[in-house]
DOSEMAR-422706 format. One record per atom (N, C-alpha, C): residue in three letters; x, z, y. Coordinates in nm, 4 decimals, padded with zeros to 6 digits, m for minus. Layout:
% DOSEMAR-422706
<zator><residuo>ALA</residuo><X>X</X><Z>Z</Z><Y>Y</Y></zator>
...
This chain:
% DOSEMAR-422706
<zator><residuo>MET</residuo><X>m08.8830</X><Z>m03.3532</Z><Y>08.7026</Y></zator>
<zator><residuo>MET</residuo><X>m09.0045</X><Z>m03.2953</Z><Y>08.6488</Y></zator>
<zator><residuo>MET</residuo><X>m09.1216</X><Z>m03.3817</Z><Y>08.6926</Y></zator>
<zator><residuo>ASP</residuo><X>m09.1974</X><Z>m03.4300</Z><Y>08.5979</Y></zator>
<zator><residuo>ASP</residuo><X>m09.3086</X><Z>m03.5193</Z><Y>08.6265</Y></zator>
<zator><residuo>ASP</residuo><X>m09.4394</X><Z>m03.4459</Z><Y>08.6529</Y></zator>
<zator><residuo>HIS</residuo><X>m09.4606</X><Z>m03.3334</Z><Y>08.5864</Y></zator>
<zator><residuo>HIS</residuo><X>m09.5861</X><Z>m03.2609</Z><Y>08.6019</Y></zator>
<zator><residuo>HIS</residuo><X>m09.5600</X><Z>m03.1108</Z><Y>08.5959</Y></zator>
<zator><residuo>LEU</residuo><X>m09.6536</X><Z>m03.0350</Z><Y>08.6493</Y></zator>
<zator><residuo>LEU</residuo><X>m09.6428</X><Z>m02.8894</Z><Y>08.6492</Y></zator>
<zator><residuo>LEU</residuo><X>m09.7021</X><Z>m02.8317</Z><Y>08.5210</Y></zator>
<zator><residuo>PRO</residuo><X>m09.6500</X><Z>m02.7188</Z><Y>08.4752</Y></zator>
<zator><residuo>PRO</residuo><X>m09.7132</X><Z>m02.6508</Z><Y>08.3613</Y></zator>
<zator><residuo>PRO</residuo><X>m09.8570</X><Z>m02.6114</Z><Y>08.3978</Y></zator>
<zator><residuo>GLN</residuo><X>m09.9417</X><Z>m02.5947</Z><Y>08.2981</Y></zator>
<zator><residuo>GLN</residuo><X>m10.0841</X><Z>m02.5693</Z><Y>08.3218</Y></zator>
<zator><residuo>GLN</residuo><X>m10.1120</X><Z>m02.4468</Z><Y>08.4081</Y></zator>
<zator><residuo>ARG</residuo><X>m10.0452</X><Z>m02.3372</Z><Y>08.3840</Y></zator>
<zator><residuo>ARG</residuo><X>m10.0752</X><Z>m02.2133</Z><Y>08.4574</Y></zator>
<zator><residuo>ARG</residuo><X>m10.0302</X><Z>m02.2175</Z><Y>08.6028</Y></zator>
<zator><residuo>ILE</residuo><X>m09.9431</X><Z>m02.3073</Z><Y>08.6389</Y></zator>
<zator><residuo>ILE</residuo><X>m09.8860</X><Z>m02.3090</Z><Y>08.7735</Y></zator>
<zator><residuo>ILE</residuo><X>m09.9646</X><Z>m02.4062</Z><Y>08.8599</Y></zator>
<zator><residuo>ASP</residuo><X>m10.0128</X><Z>m02.3550</Z><Y>08.9739</Y></zator>
<zator><residuo>ASP</residuo><X>m10.1047</X><Z>m02.4320</Z><Y>09.0568</Y></zator>
<zator><residuo>ASP</residuo><X>m10.0383</X><Z>m02.5174</Z><Y>09.1644</Y></zator>
<zator><residuo>SER</residuo><X>m09.9100</X><Z>m02.4972</Z><Y>09.1911</Y></zator>
<zator><residuo>SER</residuo><X>m09.8451</X><Z>m02.5771</Z><Y>09.2956</Y></zator>
<zator><residuo>SER</residuo><X>m09.6948</X><Z>m02.5853</Z><Y>09.2706</Y></zator>
<zator><residuo>THR</residuo><X>m09.6344</X><Z>m02.6851</Z><Y>09.3314</Y></zator>
<zator><residuo>THR</residuo><X>m09.4892</X><Z>m02.7010</Z><Y>09.3225</Y></zator>
<zator><residuo>THR</residuo><X>m09.4194</X><Z>m02.5828</Z><Y>09.3874</Y></zator>
<zator><residuo>PHE</residuo><X>m09.4758</X><Z>m02.5331</Z><Y>09.4959</Y></zator>
<zator><residuo>PHE</residuo><X>m09.4177</X><Z>m02.4184</Z><Y>09.5652</Y></zator>
<zator><residuo>PHE</residuo><X>m09.4095</X><Z>m02.2976</Z><Y>09.4725</Y></zator>
<zator><residuo>ARG</residuo><X>m09.5186</X><Z>m02.2691</Z><Y>09.3999</Y></zator>
<zator><residuo>ARG</residuo><X>m09.5181</X><Z>m02.1547</Z><Y>09.3082</Y></zator>
<zator><residuo>ARG</residuo><X>m09.4169</X><Z>m02.1768</Z><Y>09.1955</Y></zator>
<zator><residuo>PHE</residuo><X>m09.4072</X><Z>m02.2999</Z><Y>09.1449</Y></zator>
<zator><residuo>PHE</residuo><X>m09.3096</X><Z>m02.3315</Z><Y>09.0404</Y></zator>
<zator><residuo>PHE</residuo><X>m09.1690</X><Z>m02.2994</Z><Y>09.0889</Y></zator>
<zator><residuo>ILE</residuo><X>m09.1357</X><Z>m02.3405</Z><Y>09.2101</Y></zator>
<zator><residuo>ILE</residuo><X>m09.0028</X><Z>m02.3160</Z><Y>09.2655</Y></zator>
<zator><residuo>ILE</residuo><X>m08.9787</X><Z>m02.1668</Z><Y>09.2843</Y></zator>
<zator><residuo>LEU</residuo><X>m09.0791</X><Z>m02.0930</Z><Y>09.3311</Y></zator>
<zator><residuo>LEU</residuo><X>m09.0638</X><Z>m01.9482</Z><Y>09.3478</Y></zator>
<zator><residuo>LEU</residuo><X>m09.0342</X><Z>m01.8797</Z><Y>09.2144</Y></zator>
<zator><residuo>ILE</residuo><X>m09.1097</X><Z>m01.9140</Z><Y>09.1125</Y></zator>
<zator><residuo>ILE</residuo><X>m09.0915</X><Z>m01.8514</Z><Y>08.9813</Y></zator>
<zator><residuo>ILE</residuo><X>m08.9552</X><Z>m01.8887</Z><Y>08.9229</Y></zator>
<zator><residuo>ALA</residuo><X>m08.9201</X><Z>m02.0160</Z><Y>08.9318</Y></zator>
<zator><residuo>ALA</residuo><X>m08.7919</X><Z>m02.0609</Z><Y>08.8772</Y></zator>
<zator><residuo>ALA</residuo><X>m08.6747</X><Z>m01.9985</Z><Y>08.9517</Y></zator>
<zator><residuo>SER</residuo><X>m08.6873</X><Z>m01.9830</Z><Y>09.0827</Y></zator>
<zator><residuo>SER</residuo><X>m08.5759</X><Z>m01.9248</Z><Y>09.1587</Y></zator>
<zator><residuo>SER</residuo><X>m08.5565</X><Z>m01.7774</Z><Y>09.1238</Y></zator>
<zator><residuo>LYS</residuo><X>m08.6659</X><Z>m01.7045</Z><Y>09.1026</Y></zator>
<zator><residuo>LYS</residuo><X>m08.6516</X><Z>m01.5643</Z><Y>09.0619</Y></zator>
<zator><residuo>LYS</residuo><X>m08.5875</X><Z>m01.5541</Z><Y>08.9240</Y></zator>
<zator><residuo>ARG</residuo><X>m08.6263</X><Z>m01.6448</Z><Y>08.8348</Y></zator>
<zator><residuo>ARG</residuo><X>m08.5662</X><Z>m01.6445</Z><Y>08.7005</Y></zator>
<zator><residuo>ARG</residuo><X>m08.4199</X><Z>m01.6851</Z><Y>08.7065</Y></zator>
<zator><residuo>ALA</residuo><X>m08.3857</X><Z>m01.7826</Z><Y>08.7904</Y></zator>
<zator><residuo>ALA</residuo><X>m08.2462</X><Z>m01.8248</Z><Y>08.8049</Y></zator>
<zator><residuo>ALA</residuo><X>m08.1615</X><Z>m01.7092</Z><Y>08.8569</Y></zator>
<zator><residuo>GLU</residuo><X>m08.2169</X><Z>m01.6311</Z><Y>08.9477</Y></zator>
<zator><residuo>GLU</residuo><X>m08.1439</X><Z>m01.5145</Z><Y>08.9989</Y></zator>
<zator><residuo>GLU</residuo><X>m08.1175</X><Z>m01.4150</Z><Y>08.8861</Y></zator>
<zator><residuo>GLN</residuo><X>m08.2157</X><Z>m01.3953</Z><Y>08.7988</Y></zator>
<zator><residuo>GLN</residuo><X>m08.1953</X><Z>m01.3070</Z><Y>08.6838</Y></zator>
<zator><residuo>GLN</residuo><X>m08.0838</X><Z>m01.3599</Z><Y>08.5940</Y></zator>
<zator><residuo>LEU</residuo><X>m08.0814</X><Z>m01.4902</Z><Y>08.5732</Y></zator>
<zator><residuo>LEU</residuo><X>m07.9773</X><Z>m01.5500</Z><Y>08.4890</Y></zator>
<zator><residuo>LEU</residuo><X>m07.8395</X><Z>m01.5326</Z><Y>08.5519</Y></zator>
<zator><residuo>VAL</residuo><X>m07.8307</X><Z>m01.5492</Z><Y>08.6817</Y></zator>
<zator><residuo>VAL</residuo><X>m07.7035</X><Z>m01.5307</Z><Y>08.7522</Y></zator>
<zator><residuo>VAL</residuo><X>m07.6550</X><Z>m01.3871</Z><Y>08.7369</Y></zator>
<zator><residuo>ARG</residuo><X>m07.7478</X><Z>m01.2934</Z><Y>08.7361</Y></zator>
<zator><residuo>ARG</residuo><X>m07.7116</X><Z>m01.1514</Z><Y>08.7247</Y></zator>
<zator><residuo>ARG</residuo><X>m07.6838</X><Z>m01.1084</Z><Y>08.5816</Y></zator>
<zator><residuo>GLY</residuo><X>m07.6962</X><Z>m01.2002</Z><Y>08.4853</Y></zator>
<zator><residuo>GLY</residuo><X>m07.6563</X><Z>m01.1680</Z><Y>08.3489</Y></zator>
<zator><residuo>GLY</residuo><X>m07.7636</X><Z>m01.1725</Z><Y>08.2433</Y></zator>
<zator><residuo>ALA</residuo><X>m07.8867</X><Z>m01.2108</Z><Y>08.2769</Y></zator>
<zator><residuo>ALA</residuo><X>m07.9923</X><Z>m01.2202</Z><Y>08.1757</Y></zator>
<zator><residuo>ALA</residuo><X>m07.9585</X><Z>m01.3312</Z><Y>08.0763</Y></zator>
<zator><residuo>SER</residuo><X>m08.0041</X><Z>m01.3138</Z><Y>07.9546</Y></zator>
<zator><residuo>SER</residuo><X>m07.9790</X><Z>m01.4141</Z><Y>07.8506</Y></zator>
<zator><residuo>SER</residuo><X>m08.0778</X><Z>m01.5296</Z><Y>07.8632</Y></zator>
<zator><residuo>PRO</residuo><X>m08.0287</X><Z>m01.6523</Z><Y>07.8545</Y></zator>
<zator><residuo>PRO</residuo><X>m08.1198</X><Z>m01.7673</Z><Y>07.8582</Y></zator>
<zator><residuo>PRO</residuo><X>m08.2116</X><Z>m01.7674</Z><Y>07.7362</Y></zator>
<zator><residuo>ARG</residuo><X>m08.3339</X><Z>m01.8170</Z><Y>07.7547</Y></zator>
<zator><residuo>ARG</residuo><X>m08.4316</X><Z>m01.8225</Z><Y>07.6466</Y></zator>
<zator><residuo>ARG</residuo><X>m08.4393</X><Z>m01.9607</Z><Y>07.5837</Y></zator>
<zator><residuo>VAL</residuo><X>m08.3598</X><Z>m02.0542</Z><Y>07.6338</Y></zator>
<zator><residuo>VAL</residuo><X>m08.3550</X><Z>m02.1891</Z><Y>07.5787</Y></zator>
<zator><residuo>VAL</residuo><X>m08.2098</X><Z>m02.2310</Z><Y>07.5638</Y></zator>
<zator><residuo>GLU</residuo><X>m08.1851</X><Z>m02.3212</Z><Y>07.4711</Y></zator>
<zator><residuo>GLU</residuo><X>m08.0521</X><Z>m02.3792</Z><Y>07.4551</Y></zator>
<zator><residuo>GLU</residuo><X>m08.0507</X><Z>m02.5115</Z><Y>07.5294</Y></zator>
<zator><residuo>MET</residuo><X>m07.9538</X><Z>m02.5280</Z><Y>07.6188</Y></zator>
<zator><residuo>MET</residuo><X>m07.9425</X><Z>m02.6511</Z><Y>07.6960</Y></zator>
<zator><residuo>MET</residuo><X>m07.7971</X><Z>m02.6899</Z><Y>07.7091</Y></zator>
<zator><residuo>PRO</residuo><X>m07.7710</X><Z>m02.8200</Z><Y>07.7229</Y></zator>
<zator><residuo>PRO</residuo><X>m07.6326</X><Z>m02.8623</Z><Y>07.7455</Y></zator>
<zator><residuo>PRO</residuo><X>m07.5829</X><Z>m02.8190</Z><Y>07.8839</Y></zator>
<zator><residuo>SER</residuo><X>m07.6743</X><Z>m02.8060</Z><Y>07.9792</Y></zator>
<zator><residuo>SER</residuo><X>m07.6377</X><Z>m02.7636</Z><Y>08.1137</Y></zator>
<zator><residuo>SER</residuo><X>m07.6269</X><Z>m02.6114</Z><Y>08.1182</Y></zator>
<zator><residuo>ASN</residuo><X>m07.5299</X><Z>m02.5608</Z><Y>08.1910</Y></zator>
<zator><residuo>ASN</residuo><X>m07.5195</X><Z>m02.4160</Z><Y>08.2050</Y></zator>
<zator><residuo>ASN</residuo><X>m07.5564</X><Z>m02.3713</Z><Y>08.3458</Y></zator>
<zator><residuo>LYS</residuo><X>m07.6208</X><Z>m02.4592</Z><Y>08.4221</Y></zator>
<zator><residuo>LYS</residuo><X>m07.6643</X><Z>m02.4250</Z><Y>08.5568</Y></zator>
<zator><residuo>LYS</residuo><X>m07.7882</X><Z>m02.3354</Z><Y>08.5491</Y></zator>
<zator><residuo>PRO</residuo><X>m07.7845</X><Z>m02.2185</Z><Y>08.6120</Y></zator>
<zator><residuo>PRO</residuo><X>m07.8987</X><Z>m02.1266</Z><Y>08.6053</Y></zator>
<zator><residuo>PRO</residuo><X>m08.0286</X><Z>m02.1876</Z><Y>08.6568</Y></zator>
<zator><residuo>SER</residuo><X>m08.0205</X><Z>m02.2714</Z><Y>08.7593</Y></zator>
<zator><residuo>SER</residuo><X>m08.1434</X><Z>m02.3305</Z><Y>08.8135</Y></zator>
<zator><residuo>SER</residuo><X>m08.2093</X><Z>m02.4249</Z><Y>08.7123</Y></zator>
<zator><residuo>ARG</residuo><X>m08.1302</X><Z>m02.5051</Z><Y>08.6427</Y></zator>
<zator><residuo>ARG</residuo><X>m08.1838</X><Z>m02.5970</Z><Y>08.5418</Y></zator>
<zator><residuo>ARG</residuo><X>m08.2439</X><Z>m02.5206</Z><Y>08.4238</Y></zator>
<zator><residuo>ILE</residuo><X>m08.1734</X><Z>m02.4167</Z><Y>08.3808</Y></zator>
<zator><residuo>ILE</residuo><X>m08.2224</X><Z>m02.3350</Z><Y>08.2692</Y></zator>
<zator><residuo>ILE</residuo><X>m08.3534</X><Z>m02.2680</Z><Y>08.3086</Y></zator>
<zator><residuo>ALA</residuo><X>m08.3598</X><Z>m02.2136</Z><Y>08.4290</Y></zator>
<zator><residuo>ALA</residuo><X>m08.4805</X><Z>m02.1447</Z><Y>08.4755</Y></zator>
<zator><residuo>ALA</residuo><X>m08.5988</X><Z>m02.2404</Z><Y>08.4835</Y></zator>
<zator><residuo>MET</residuo><X>m08.5772</X><Z>m02.3603</Z><Y>08.5359</Y></zator>
<zator><residuo>MET</residuo><X>m08.6869</X><Z>m02.4576</Z><Y>08.5438</Y></zator>
<zator><residuo>MET</residuo><X>m08.7370</X><Z>m02.4951</Z><Y>08.4051</Y></zator>
<zator><residuo>ARG</residuo><X>m08.6467</X><Z>m02.5094</Z><Y>08.3109</Y></zator>
<zator><residuo>ARG</residuo><X>m08.6864</X><Z>m02.5424</Z><Y>08.1735</Y></zator>
<zator><residuo>ARG</residuo><X>m08.7663</X><Z>m02.4283</Z><Y>08.1119</Y></zator>
<zator><residuo>GLU</residuo><X>m08.7220</X><Z>m02.3042</Z><Y>08.1346</Y></zator>
<zator><residuo>GLU</residuo><X>m08.7938</X><Z>m02.1882</Z><Y>08.0814</Y></zator>
<zator><residuo>GLU</residuo><X>m08.9346</X><Z>m02.1791</Z><Y>08.1394</Y></zator>
<zator><residuo>VAL</residuo><X>m08.9474</X><Z>m02.2030</Z><Y>08.2684</Y></zator>
<zator><residuo>VAL</residuo><X>m09.0798</X><Z>m02.1983</Z><Y>08.3315</Y></zator>
<zator><residuo>VAL</residuo><X>m09.1672</X><Z>m02.3110</Z><Y>08.2773</Y></zator>
<zator><residuo>THR</residuo><X>m09.1120</X><Z>m02.4297</Z><Y>08.2630</Y></zator>
<zator><residuo>THR</residuo><X>m09.1871</X><Z>m02.5437</Z><Y>08.2107</Y></zator>
<zator><residuo>THR</residuo><X>m09.2376</X><Z>m02.5174</Z><Y>08.0693</Y></zator>
<zator><residuo>GLU</residuo><X>m09.1584</X><Z>m02.4474</Z><Y>07.9887</Y></zator>
<zator><residuo>GLU</residuo><X>m09.1966</X><Z>m02.4181</Z><Y>07.8500</Y></zator>
<zator><residuo>GLU</residuo><X>m09.2734</X><Z>m02.2862</Z><Y>07.8373</Y></zator>
<zator><residuo>ASN</residuo><X>m09.3189</X><Z>m02.2299</Z><Y>07.9482</Y></zator>
<zator><residuo>ASN</residuo><X>m09.3973</X><Z>m02.1056</Z><Y>07.9513</Y></zator>
<zator><residuo>ASN</residuo><X>m09.3257</X><Z>m01.9886</Z><Y>07.8844</Y></zator>
<zator><residuo>LEU</residuo><X>m09.1953</X><Z>m01.9785</Z><Y>07.9046</Y></zator>
<zator><residuo>LEU</residuo><X>m09.1170</X><Z>m01.8693</Z><Y>07.8479</Y></zator>
<zator><residuo>LEU</residuo><X>m09.0943</X><Z>m01.7572</Z><Y>07.9486</Y></zator>
<zator><residuo>VAL</residuo><X>m09.1430</X><Z>m01.7748</Z><Y>08.0691</Y></zator>
<zator><residuo>VAL</residuo><X>m09.1250</X><Z>m01.6751</Z><Y>08.1748</Y></zator>
<zator><residuo>VAL</residuo><X>m09.2610</X><Z>m01.6133</Z><Y>08.2046</Y></zator>
<zator><residuo>ASP</residuo><X>m09.2708</X><Z>m01.4822</Z><Y>08.1908</Y></zator>
<zator><residuo>ASP</residuo><X>m09.3952</X><Z>m01.4119</Z><Y>08.2222</Y></zator>
<zator><residuo>ASP</residuo><X>m09.4054</X><Z>m01.3922</Z><Y>08.3727</Y></zator>
<zator><residuo>TRP</residuo><X>m09.5200</X><Z>m01.4239</Z><Y>08.4276</Y></zator>
<zator><residuo>TRP</residuo><X>m09.5429</X><Z>m01.4018</Z><Y>08.5698</Y></zator>
<zator><residuo>TRP</residuo><X>m09.6920</X><Z>m01.3813</Z><Y>08.5908</Y></zator>
<zator><residuo>ASP</residuo><X>m09.7250</X><Z>m01.3272</Z><Y>08.7066</Y></zator>
<zator><residuo>ASP</residuo><X>m09.8634</X><Z>m01.2986</Z><Y>08.7395</Y></zator>
<zator><residuo>ASP</residuo><X>m09.8812</X><Z>m01.3139</Z><Y>08.8897</Y></zator>
<zator><residuo>TYR</residuo><X>m10.0032</X><Z>m01.3357</Z><Y>08.9318</Y></zator>
<zator><residuo>TYR</residuo><X>m10.0312</X><Z>m01.3473</Z><Y>09.0746</Y></zator>
<zator><residuo>TYR</residuo><X>m10.0173</X><Z>m01.2132</Z><Y>09.1462</Y></zator>
<zator><residuo>GLY</residuo><X>m10.0239</X><Z>m01.1030</Z><Y>09.0737</Y></zator>
<zator><residuo>GLY</residuo><X>m10.0153</X><Z>m00.9710</Z><Y>09.1347</Y></zator>
<zator><residuo>GLY</residuo><X>m10.1528</X><Z>m00.9236</Z><Y>09.1786</Y></zator>
<zator><residuo>PRO</residuo><X>m10.1582</X><Z>m00.8047</Z><Y>09.2357</Y></zator>
<zator><residuo>PRO</residuo><X>m10.2878</X><Z>m00.7506</Z><Y>09.2767</Y></zator>
<zator><residuo>PRO</residuo><X>m10.3448</X><Z>m00.8287</Z><Y>09.3948</Y></zator>
<zator><residuo>ALA</residuo><X>m10.4763</X><Z>m00.8320</Z><Y>09.4001</Y></zator>
<zator><residuo>ALA</residuo><X>m10.5430</X><Z>m00.8983</Z><Y>09.5127</Y></zator>
<zator><residuo>ALA</residuo><X>m10.5177</X><Z>m00.8176</Z><Y>09.6403</Y></zator>
<zator><residuo>PRO</residuo><X>m10.5037</X><Z>m00.8841</Z><Y>09.7526</Y></zator>
<zator><residuo>PRO</residuo><X>m10.4804</X><Z>m00.8112</Z><Y>09.8768</Y></zator>
<zator><residuo>PRO</residuo><X>m10.6012</X><Z>m00.7259</Z><Y>09.9136</Y></zator>
<zator><residuo>ALA</residuo><X>m10.5748</X><Z>m00.6111</Z><Y>09.9723</Y></zator>
<zator><residuo>ALA</residuo><X>m10.6817</X><Z>m00.5221</Z><Y>10.0146</Y></zator>
<zator><residuo>ALA</residuo><X>m10.7539</X><Z>m00.5834</Z><Y>10.1345</Y></zator>
<zator><residuo>PRO</residuo><X>m10.8856</X><Z>m00.5675</Z><Y>10.1394</Y></zator>
<zator><residuo>PRO</residuo><X>m10.9578</X><Z>m00.6225</Z><Y>10.2543</Y></zator>
<zator><residuo>PRO</residuo><X>m10.9144</X><Z>m00.5517</Z><Y>10.3827</Y></zator>
<zator><residuo>ALA</residuo><X>m10.9094</X><Z>m00.6266</Z><Y>10.4889</Y></zator>
<zator><residuo>ALA</residuo><X>m10.8689</X><Z>m00.5703</Z><Y>10.6175</Y></zator>
<zator><residuo>ALA</residuo><X>m10.9757</X><Z>m00.4737</Z><Y>10.6669</Y></zator>
<zator><residuo>ALA</residuo><X>m10.9319</X><Z>m00.3634</Z><Y>10.7236</Y></zator>
<zator><residuo>ALA</residuo><X>m11.0258</X><Z>m00.2648</Z><Y>10.7776</Y></zator>
<zator><residuo>ALA</residuo><X>m11.0927</X><Z>m00.3235</Z><Y>10.9013</Y></zator>
<zator><residuo>ALA</residuo><X>m11.2221</X><Z>m00.2967</Z><Y>10.9138</Y></zator>
<zator><residuo>ALA</residuo><X>m11.2953</X><Z>m00.3482</Z><Y>11.0312</Y></zator>
<zator><residuo>ALA</residuo><X>m11.2430</X><Z>m00.2773</Z><Y>11.1559</Y></zator>
<zator><residuo>GLU</residuo><X>m11.2115</X><Z>m00.3564</Z><Y>11.2538</Y></zator>
<zator><residuo>GLU</residuo><X>m11.1584</X><Z>m00.2992</Z><Y>11.3783</Y></zator>
<zator><residuo>GLU</residuo><X>m11.2738</X><Z>m00.2628</Z><Y>11.4688</Y></zator>
<zator><residuo>THR</residuo><X>m11.2760</X><Z>m00.1393</Z><Y>11.5101</Y></zator>
<zator><residuo>THR</residuo><X>m11.3767</X><Z>m00.0938</Z><Y>11.6060</Y></zator>
<zator><residuo>THR</residuo><X>m11.3036</X><Z>m00.0536</Z><Y>11.7324</Y></zator>
<zator><residuo>SER</residuo><X>m11.3083</X><Z>m00.1410</Z><Y>11.8262</Y></zator>
<zator><residuo>SER</residuo><X>m11.2422</X><Z>m00.1088</Z><Y>11.9524</Y></zator>
<zator><residuo>SER</residuo><X>m11.3472</X><Z>m00.1040</Z><Y>12.0622</Y></zator>
<zator><residuo>GLU</residuo><X>m11.3312</X><Z>m00.0084</Z><Y>12.1460</Y></zator>
<zator><residuo>GLU</residuo><X>m11.4248</X><Z>00.0069</Z><Y>12.2563</Y></zator>
<zator><residuo>GLU</residuo><X>m11.3775</X><Z>m00.0824</Z><Y>12.3702</Y></zator>
<zator><residuo>PRO</residuo><X>m11.4721</X><Z>m00.1409</Z><Y>12.4417</Y></zator>
<zator><residuo>PRO</residuo><X>m11.4334</X><Z>m00.2279</Z><Y>12.5544</Y></zator>
<zator><residuo>PRO</residuo><X>m11.3593</X><Z>m00.1497</Z><Y>12.6608</Y></zator>
<zator><residuo>THR</residuo><X>m11.2584</X><Z>m00.2108</Z><Y>12.7135</Y></zator>
<zator><residuo>THR</residuo><X>m11.1815</X><Z>m00.1465</Z><Y>12.8203</Y></zator>
<zator><residuo>THR</residuo><X>m11.2269</X><Z>m00.2005</Z><Y>12.9538</Y></zator>
<zator><residuo>GLU</residuo><X>m11.2301</X><Z>m00.1135</Z><Y>13.0516</Y></zator>
<zator><residuo>GLU</residuo><X>m11.2748</X><Z>m00.1551</Z><Y>13.1839</Y></zator>
<zator><residuo>GLU</residuo><X>m11.1638</X><Z>m00.1505</Z><Y>13.2819</Y></zator>
Protein backbone atom coordinates (compact mmCIF):
# COMPACT_ATOMS: atom_id res chain seq x y z
CA MET A 1 0.00 0.00 0.00
CA ASP A 2 1.55 3.27 -1.12
CA HIS A 3 -0.88 5.76 0.39
CA LEU A 4 -3.71 5.92 2.90
CA PRO A 5 -7.34 6.51 1.92
CA GLN A 6 -8.45 10.13 2.43
CA ARG A 7 -10.62 9.60 5.51
CA ILE A 8 -7.94 7.66 7.40
CA ASP A 9 -5.46 9.82 9.27
CA SER A 10 -2.77 7.27 10.18
CA THR A 11 -1.39 3.85 9.35
CA PHE A 12 -2.32 2.72 12.85
CA ARG A 13 -6.00 3.57 12.30
CA PHE A 14 -5.92 1.82 8.89
CA ILE A 15 -4.61 -1.36 10.53
CA LEU A 16 -7.22 -1.18 13.31
CA ILE A 17 -10.09 -0.81 10.85
CA ALA A 18 -8.78 -3.52 8.53
CA SER A 19 -8.19 -5.95 11.39
CA LYS A 20 -11.75 -5.52 12.67
CA ARG A 21 -13.08 -6.10 9.15
CA ALA A 22 -10.82 -9.15 8.69
CA GLU A 23 -12.23 -10.59 11.91
CA GLN A 24 -15.74 -10.13 10.52
CA LEU A 25 -14.70 -11.94 7.34
CA VAL A 26 -13.23 -14.82 9.34
CA ARG A 27 -16.51 -15.12 11.23
CA GLY A 28 -18.46 -15.46 7.98
CA ALA A 29 -19.20 -11.98 6.60
CA SER A 30 -19.42 -11.74 2.83
CA PRO A 31 -16.54 -9.98 1.07
CA ARG A 32 -17.45 -6.71 -0.67
CA VAL A 33 -14.77 -7.06 -3.34
CA GLU A 34 -13.72 -9.80 -5.73
CA MET A 35 -10.06 -10.73 -5.36
CA PRO A 36 -7.86 -13.61 -6.44
CA SER A 37 -6.61 -13.86 -2.84
CA ASN A 38 -8.89 -15.44 -0.28
CA LYS A 39 -6.92 -14.17 2.72
CA PRO A 40 -9.25 -12.18 5.02
CA SER A 41 -6.54 -9.64 5.85
CA ARG A 42 -5.89 -8.83 2.17
CA ILE A 43 -9.61 -8.58 1.41
CA ALA A 44 -10.16 -6.32 4.43
CA MET A 45 -7.32 -3.98 3.47
CA ARG A 46 -8.70 -3.70 -0.06
CA GLU A 47 -12.20 -2.96 1.25
CA VAL A 48 -10.88 -0.23 3.55
CA THR A 49 -8.77 1.25 0.74
CA GLU A 50 -11.84 1.40 -1.53
CA ASN A 51 -13.96 3.02 1.25
CA LEU A 52 -16.33 0.04 1.43
CA VAL A 53 -16.10 -0.25 5.21
CA ASP A 54 -18.16 2.13 7.34
CA TRP A 55 -16.37 3.41 10.41
CA ASP A 56 -16.46 6.40 12.71
CA TYR A 57 -14.27 7.94 15.37
CA GLY A 58 -17.02 7.36 17.94
CA PRO A 59 -18.20 9.77 20.61
CA ALA A 60 -15.80 12.33 22.00
CA PRO A 61 -14.44 11.43 25.43
CA ALA A 62 -16.17 13.06 28.37
CA PRO A 63 -14.15 15.79 30.07
CA ALA A 64 -12.49 14.66 33.27
CA ALA A 65 -14.20 15.82 36.45
CA ALA A 66 -12.24 18.45 38.35
CA GLU A 67 -10.61 16.86 41.35
CA THR A 68 -11.15 18.70 44.59
CA SER A 69 -9.00 17.20 47.23
CA GLU A 70 -8.35 18.74 50.56
CA PRO A 71 -4.75 18.92 51.73
CA THR A 72 -3.78 16.19 54.12
CA GLU A 73 -1.72 16.94 57.17
